[in-house]
C-alpha atoms as one frame of an Amber mdcrd trajectory, in Angstrom:
protein
   0.000   0.000   0.000   2.838   2.403   0.813   4.807   1.667  -2.339   3.212
   4.495  -4.373   2.227   7.142  -1.819   1.503  10.442  -3.578   3.935  13.279
  -2.812   6.425  10.878  -1.194   9.968  11.606  -2.426  13.380  10.034  -1.888
  16.353  12.297  -2.545  19.765  11.230  -3.811  21.239  11.372  -0.315  18.692
   8.738   0.770  16.615  11.158   2.840  12.838  11.035   2.451  10.301  13.848
   2.209   6.564  14.347   1.915   6.098  17.313  -0.438   2.642  18.757  -1.112
   3.825  21.908  -2.799   2.825  25.425  -1.732  -0.604  25.557  -3.366  -1.931
  22.269  -1.955  -0.399  22.984   1.444  -1.739  26.527   1.784  -5.321  25.492
   1.018  -5.464  23.150   4.036  -2.991  24.919   6.331  -0.180  22.360   6.106
   3.514  22.762   5.349   4.667  22.317   1.760   7.480  19.929   2.701   8.045
  17.518   5.588  11.458  15.887   6.173  10.969  12.231   7.162  14.527  11.012
   7.718  16.426   8.212   5.992  14.668   5.175   7.528  12.564   4.112   4.546
  10.103   2.021   6.537   9.407   4.747   9.101   9.339   7.428   6.405   6.657
   5.577   4.416   4.502   5.158   7.504   4.774   8.870   8.272   4.122   9.789
   4.632   0.920   7.731   4.606  -0.212   9.463   7.823   0.500  12.871   6.295
  -1.267  11.960   3.043  -4.337  10.840   4.984  -4.219  14.086   6.975  -4.142
  16.076   3.731  -7.033  14.042   2.300  -9.125  14.600   5.439  -8.422  18.342
   5.504  -9.312  18.486   1.795 -12.676  16.857   2.439 -11.678  13.592   0.760
 -11.920  10.079   2.248  -8.732   8.800   3.834  -7.024   5.722   2.451  -7.793
   2.472   4.226  -4.898   0.105   3.450  -6.123  -3.124   1.881  -4.879  -6.481
   3.131  -2.229  -7.640   0.651  -2.151 -11.116  -0.880   0.965 -13.273  -0.709
   2.363 -16.181  -2.666   1.638 -19.433  -0.874   4.647 -20.883   0.937   6.562
 -17.609   1.303   7.617 -15.985   4.560   4.972 -13.276   4.068   2.304 -15.943
   3.581   3.490 -17.624   6.792   2.959 -14.410   8.756  -0.502 -13.899   7.209
  -1.529 -17.444   8.173   0.064 -17.128  11.621  -2.275 -14.203  12.384  -5.263
 -16.540  12.019  -4.028 -19.007  14.659  -4.855 -19.347  18.362  -1.185 -18.695
  19.124  -1.588 -15.212  17.668  -4.907 -14.629  19.409  -3.312 -15.371  22.786
  -0.757 -12.591  22.350  -1.279  -9.351  24.215  -2.404  -6.339  22.146   0.910
  -4.608  22.816   2.798  -7.641  21.486   0.655  -7.699  18.348   1.430  -4.011
  17.834   5.147  -4.693  18.205   5.002  -7.502  15.627   3.157  -5.334  13.129
   5.608  -2.487  13.678   8.719  -4.607  13.039   7.268  -6.953  10.403   8.179
  -4.611   7.467  11.875  -5.109   8.266  11.431  -8.853   7.713   9.108  -8.485
   4.741  11.461  -6.170   2.885  14.268  -8.761   2.753  12.689 -12.188   3.274
   8.994 -11.665   2.539   8.987 -13.070  -1.012  11.318 -15.994  -0.237   9.872
 -19.498   0.141  10.182 -20.910   3.656  12.202 -23.918   2.560  14.612 -21.670
   0.635  15.670 -19.551   3.613  19.085 -20.981   4.484  21.156 -20.286   7.609
  23.571 -18.284   5.450  20.702 -16.208   4.035  19.419 -15.550   7.542  22.907
 -14.579   8.705  23.066 -11.994   5.912  19.616 -10.752   6.922  20.772 -10.495
  10.558  23.881  -8.524   9.645  21.976  -6.205   7.297  19.457  -5.256   9.975
  22.265  -4.741  12.513  24.259  -2.564  10.126  21.395  -0.438   8.786  19.168
  -0.076  11.852  21.273  -0.828  14.923  21.334  -3.511  17.605  18.014  -2.595
  19.218  15.997  -3.034  16.008  18.015  -6.136  15.119  17.216  -7.766  18.452
  13.476  -7.146  18.128  13.288  -8.118  14.448  15.267 -11.327  14.877  13.198
 -12.255  17.957  10.039 -12.058  15.831  11.605 -13.903  12.890  12.748 -16.707
  15.199   9.256 -17.090  16.629   7.778 -17.285  13.123  10.205 -19.932  11.903
   9.864 -21.932  15.122   6.101 -21.945  14.564   6.674 -23.168  11.010   8.756
 -26.056  12.394   6.022 -26.986  14.882   3.479 -27.056  12.048   5.894 -29.216
  10.011   6.097 -26.659   7.209   9.897 -26.881   7.401  12.143 -29.399   9.141
  14.379 -26.933  10.977  14.702 -23.229  11.637  17.444 -21.276   9.821  17.539
 -18.678  12.600  19.765 -20.363  15.152  23.093 -19.693  13.443  23.728 -16.524
  15.486  22.797 -15.676  19.084  20.234 -12.893  19.295  21.970 -10.960  22.053
  20.141  -8.083  23.674  21.548  -4.636  22.834  23.427  -2.771  25.509  20.929
  -0.564  27.351  21.157   3.179  26.925  22.551   5.058  29.921  22.114   8.716
  28.957  20.177  10.997  31.290  19.097  14.643  31.345  19.651  16.797  34.408
  16.716  18.807  35.695  18.400  22.076  34.702  18.892  20.760  31.150  15.254
  19.766  30.763  14.194  23.200  32.006  16.506  24.751  29.406  14.888  22.661
  26.661  11.441  23.795  27.799  12.445  27.461  27.946  14.036  27.388  24.471
  10.994  25.582  23.035   8.695  28.284  24.443  10.928  31.105  23.226  11.087
  29.702  19.684   7.378  29.005  19.075   7.582  25.273  19.819   4.753  25.432
  22.373   3.492  21.846  21.718   6.999  20.455  22.259   7.413  22.568  25.404
   4.188  21.082  26.779   5.279  17.577  25.753   8.584  18.038  27.588   6.788
  19.277  30.695   4.418  16.289  30.652   7.379  13.930  30.216   9.299  15.462
  33.106   6.349  15.430  35.522   4.856  12.019  34.613   7.735  10.032  33.014
   5.422   8.916  30.194   7.106   7.584  27.046   7.286   9.733  23.879   4.608
   7.698  22.072   2.250   7.935  25.054   2.699  11.706  25.168   2.190  12.416
  21.463  -0.917  10.176  21.426  -2.230  11.278  24.855  -6.009  11.689  24.371
  -8.118  14.492  25.795 -10.046  12.040  28.000  -6.797  11.185  29.829  -6.516
  14.709  31.260  -8.481  14.793  34.501  -8.940  16.942  37.575  -9.808  16.051
  41.160  -9.946  18.004  44.398  -6.184  17.490  44.664  -5.461  18.951  41.236
  -4.778  17.832  37.668  -3.604  14.351  36.744  -3.338  11.979  33.772  -4.924
   8.532  33.681  -4.275   6.442  30.591  -2.835   3.149  29.318   0.656   2.629
  27.998   0.717   2.036  24.253   3.443  -0.580  24.557   2.230  -2.692  27.479
  -1.434  -1.747  27.876  -0.811  -1.151  31.596  -2.722   1.587  33.384  -0.615
   4.585  34.300  -1.488   7.615  36.430   0.678  10.711  36.440   0.290  13.706
  38.735   0.494  17.117  37.075   1.358  20.425  38.666  -1.456  22.987  38.779
   0.559  25.216  36.457   0.936  22.528  33.788  -2.693  21.443  34.100  -3.880
  25.016  33.585  -1.493  25.569  30.664  -2.761  22.409  28.959  -6.348  23.574
  29.432  -5.551  26.964  27.886  -3.674  25.285  25.010  -6.691  23.097  24.218
  -8.979  26.140  24.237  -6.683  27.950  21.766  -6.583  25.121  19.220  -9.476
  26.661  17.324 -11.549  23.496  17.027 -13.321  21.062  19.322 -11.035  18.281
  20.447 -12.840  14.956  20.698 -12.216  12.764  23.788 -10.072  10.227  21.884
  -8.087  12.851  19.962  -4.460  13.586  20.984  -3.986  16.769  23.005  -0.538
  17.675  21.691  -0.760  18.825  18.058   1.792  19.973  15.498   2.647  23.614
  15.965   1.605  24.953  12.535  -1.272  22.874  11.196  -2.590  21.458  14.511
  -2.503  17.924  13.064  -1.791  14.709  14.939   1.904  14.258  15.618   3.552
  11.457  13.667   6.621   9.803  15.164   8.861  11.455  12.567   7.525  14.974
  13.100   7.636  14.624  16.882  11.246  13.505  16.640  12.222  16.284  14.234
  10.627  18.990  16.418  12.459  17.689  19.488  15.719  17.546  17.518  15.219
  21.178  16.451  14.694  22.297  20.058  17.661  20.225  21.230  19.870  21.793
  18.549  18.757  25.317  19.463  19.481  24.591  23.132  22.717  22.607  23.105
  24.060  22.764  19.549  24.410  20.144  16.790  26.644  17.752  18.749  24.048
  16.897  21.433  22.603  13.431  20.714  20.465  12.566  23.749  16.853  11.639
  23.010  13.436  12.599  24.312  13.062   9.033  25.605  16.011   9.557  27.967
  13.787  11.737  30.155  12.075   8.599  31.520  15.408   7.196  32.604  16.404
  10.534  34.157  13.318  10.661  36.348  13.797   7.055  37.390  17.422   7.723
  38.385  16.270  10.676  40.495  13.632   8.534  42.195  16.119   5.731  42.835
  18.645   8.091  44.409  15.865   9.593  46.502  15.058   6.190  47.980  12.055
   5.062  45.893  11.740   1.280  45.763  11.915  -0.709  42.536   8.225  -1.582
  42.971   7.259   2.091  43.231   9.375   3.052  40.226   7.935   0.184  38.166
   4.436   1.400  39.007   5.039   4.982  37.873   6.853   3.803  34.721   4.184
   1.142  34.094   6.761  -1.516  33.294   8.342  -4.512  35.048  11.767  -3.211
  36.036  11.218  -4.611  39.547  11.120  -8.117  38.007  13.341  -7.734  34.947
  17.061  -7.215  35.496  17.531  -5.952  31.934  14.837  -3.293  32.366  16.317
  -2.278  35.712  19.716  -1.962  34.046  18.160   0.064  31.224  16.308   2.536
  33.422  18.742   2.682  36.347  22.269   2.932  34.905  25.303   3.508  37.165
  25.839   7.149  38.132  28.483   9.043  40.090  25.747  10.236  42.433  24.728
   6.634  43.122  28.353   5.670  43.737  28.721   8.500  46.249  25.474   7.535
  47.934  26.709   3.945  48.227  30.011   5.204  49.658  28.122   7.097  52.383
  25.970   4.042  53.092  29.117   1.898  53.299  30.620   4.353  55.781  27.532
   3.974  57.954  27.775   0.193  57.652  31.473   0.309  58.463  30.746   2.204
  61.677  28.019  -0.285  62.643  30.376  -3.212  62.026  33.123  -1.544  64.058
  30.687  -0.942  66.894  29.573  -4.563  66.745  33.195  -5.702  66.780  33.979
  -3.603  69.878  30.882  -4.924  71.646  31.817  -8.487  70.754  35.346  -7.990
  72.047  34.110  -6.607  75.364  31.579  -9.384  75.641  34.251 -11.963  74.899
  36.606 -10.402  77.501  33.967 -10.326  80.214  33.118 -13.926  79.475  36.769
 -14.854  79.839  37.032 -13.193  83.283  33.948 -14.962  84.506  35.396 -18.275
  83.362  38.706 -17.647  85.149  36.853 -17.065  88.380
């Protein structure tokens, strides 16, 4: 469906754009050109979203992608059939979403290949291509899905063995970058000063609630609530489906309310609160990322590479240093870091502050041990005198 998206362009440098042109864009209040990055799969998804937005604003019906047909016996056909099985039905909605998100990486290289023609060498090349072009995190998730598919094919006796076991699918090293509070406040101030109000609000929500980027850019109006104690957010995480509640400051709650009133149209309960700054459209992943990158560049220059997602880790590190338990931090993050060592390592990386805190705690322990040793020595000495008598 995304092969021939109107107004989707790929430049010679490999970077992708969605280009309406000035006339089409001006009529509906959109930009004439949208940079979509060099990741072809992500760029096509964003381009389709933008095309549908343009169609809707133009009073035309949006495109509903049709289910494609696949050649029987191919890897793509296997995935289509797999989605009709009980095994698929038992998967959590978040897992299904993850599979659909990463499936295009598999389809692009192996989709048209017959199952019995996928050799270990071919899969090794696939593995290395994904690693080289998209990084270890995408490779780990893509290969995990591919392995599950081929293992299912073995169980159903469609092939005799899986070609996926030639290389270990090691987890990527977790990120360890964090933002300091002063740095986040600088990002917010620069965003406000440079007409990036939606991004400033998104950053403030992230810092106060530790929601993920996708949960912030898709945060619906119905999630913003108010009680006698003030404003708060109650929603479900896109990735895990877990309920999450985030407390908001009165100032942020009031600013969000004013922002919604200034949008110029009625926001429906399921519609995202945070909109693009010029055309008030839904934020796509690409546009959200590019707006954050622009604010980051204005604040810290072109060499700063930390991401919006690192804010979640930063808040968790603060909470950990402040004495919050793993259970409490898992609840606010709506994940399982209290049960998963890899998640704990991802969200709570080593810090100098933690090392210094441990050093102080060790000093306290050292004093307690010394005190115990002195007490034991006195006790032992008294016991000896009593025995001599």
